[in-house]
C-alpha positions in Angstrom: 120.5 23.7 120.1 118.3 23.1 117.7 119.4 23.9 113.6 116.8 24.2 110.6 118.0 24.1 106.9 116.5 25.4 104.1 118.7 23.4 101.7 119.3 24.7 98.4 122.5 24.6 95.7 122.1 28.2 95.5 121.4 30.0 98.3 121.4 27.5 101.8 119.1 29.3 105.3 120.7 28.1 108.7 118.7 28.5 112.2 120.0 28.1 115.7 117.3 28.2 118.0 118.9 27.6 122.0 117.3 25.3 124.5 113.7 27.4 124.5 113.5 28.3 121.3 114.9 31.1 121.2 116.3 32.8 118.2 120.8 32.5 118.1 121.5 32.4 114.5 119.7 32.7 111.7 122.2 33.4 107.6 122.4 32.5 105.2 125.4 30.8 102.9 125.4 32.0 98.9 126.6 29.7 97.1 125.6 31.5 93.8 129.1 32.4 92.2 130.3 30.1 89.6 133.6 30.6 90.1 133.8 30.0 93.6 130.9 27.4 93.8 131.5 25.4 90.3 130.0 22.1 91.1 127.8 20.2 93.9 131.0 19.4 95.7 132.2 22.5 96.8 128.7 24.0 97.5 129.2 20.4 99.8 132.3 21.2 101.0 131.6 25.1 101.9 128.0 23.7 103.8 130.0 21.2 105.9 131.9 24.0 107.2 129.7 25.8 108.0 127.6 23.3 109.5 131.0 22.2 111.5 131.7 26.0 112.8 127.8 26.2 114.2 128.4 22.6 116.3 130.9 24.0 118.0 130.0 27.2 118.4 126.3 25.8 119.1 126.6 22.3 120.5 124.0 21.1 117.8 121.8 18.7 119.3 119.1 18.1 116.4 119.2 19.1 113.0 115.9 19.7 111.2 115.9 19.6 107.3 113.2 20.9 104.9 112.1 18.0 102.6 112.7 18.1 99.1 109.7 17.8 96.7 108.9 14.7 95.9 107.1 15.0 93.0 107.1 16.9 89.3 104.9 20.1 88.7 104.2 20.9 85.4 104.9 25.1 86.2 107.4 25.0 88.9 110.7 22.9 89.2 112.5 20.8 86.5 112.9 17.1 86.8 116.7 17.9 86.4 116.1 20.9 89.1 114.3 18.1 91.3 116.9 15.6 91.0 120.0 18.2 91.5 117.9 19.2 94.9 117.7 15.7 96.1 121.3 15.3 95.6 122.4 17.9 97.7 119.9 17.5 100.6 121.0 13.8 100.6 124.7 15.0 100.1 123.9 17.5 103.3 122.4 14.9 105.5 125.4 12.2 105.6 127.7 15.2 106.3 125.2 16.6 109.1 125.0 12.3 110.1 128.9 11.9 109.7 130.8 14.7 110.6 128.3 16.0 113.3 127.0 12.1 114.5 123.2 13.8 113.7 121.3 12.2 112.0 118.7 14.8 110.7 114.5 14.8 110.7 112.9 16.1 107.6 109.3 18.0 107.7 107.5 19.3 105.1 107.4 22.8 104.2 103.7 22.5 104.4 104.0 20.6 107.9 106.6 23.2 109.7 104.3 26.2 108.3 101.5 24.3 109.7 102.9 23.7 112.7 103.9 27.5 112.9 100.0 28.6 112.3 101.0 30.2 109.2 98.1 29.4 106.5 98.4 30.5 102.6 96.0 32.3 101.4 95.0 31.2 97.9 96.8 33.2 95.3 99.5 34.1 97.4 103.1 33.6 96.8 103.8 31.3 100.1 107.4 32.7 100.2 106.2 35.9 100.9 103.6 34.8 103.5 106.9 33.5 105.1 108.7 36.2 105.3 105.6 38.6 106.6 105.2 36.3 109.2 108.3 35.5 110.3 108.9 39.8 110.0 105.4 40.1 112.6 106.5 37.5 114.8 110.2 37.6 115.7 111.9 40.5 116.7 115.1 39.5 116.0 114.7 39.0 112.3 116.0 41.4 110.1 115.7 42.4 106.1 117.6 44.1 103.7 115.4 45.1 100.8 116.9 46.3 97.4 116.5 49.8 95.4 113.2 48.0 94.2 111.9 47.1 98.0 112.0 43.2 97.0 114.2 41.6 100.3 117.6 40.6 99.7 118.5 37.7 98.2 118.7 34.7 101.0 115.3 37.2 103.3 113.6 34.1 102.2 116.1 30.9 102.6 116.7 32.6 105.8 112.7 32.7 107.0 112.2 29.0 105.7 115.3 28.1 107.5 113.8 29.7 111.1 110.1 28.5 110.2 112.1 24.6 109.8 114.1 25.1 113.3 110.9 26.9 114.8 108.7 23.3 113.7 111.5 20.6 114.5 111.3 22.8 118.1 107.7 22.6 118.1 108.0 18.9 117.2 110.5 18.0 119.9 108.2 19.8 122.5 105.7 18.4 121.9 107.2 14.3 121.8 108.7 15.5 125.3 105.7 16.4 127.6 104.1 12.9 126.4 107.4 11.6 127.5 
């Protein structure tokens, strides 16, 4: 089984694919409530529990994580946000290795999109293009909408985790077909 993670300190997307690439699980783990999750360690503990549950339920063999941003870009996340995300990514990666015994592999967002045949037209928001692609190509992927017709929180995270899982699955297939 293949697990794809889109790690964030607010909402983490998680997708499990079976050994032939079928979607088995695709959820968003919401950690935005500051009372329940006052710091990174509470959030990491929550994610650890979810990962252990998935590992037991699906016998995960491979874990693919969206690579965190490597450089500061004006107009996007602040340096502090990038550092916090990288720290959280590292904590979750350690949990995967230490608790599940699986060393995660990292896939950049653009590499994952390319592996899935997704092209982002100039001026378009990547998250929306990815969500539309997933909705068009994965019949089991369902999105709920707000009254304003926006995807409910977690929808983009779920879609991103699915794209990471599929990219990881594609890499695994490619590697094993050449053996």
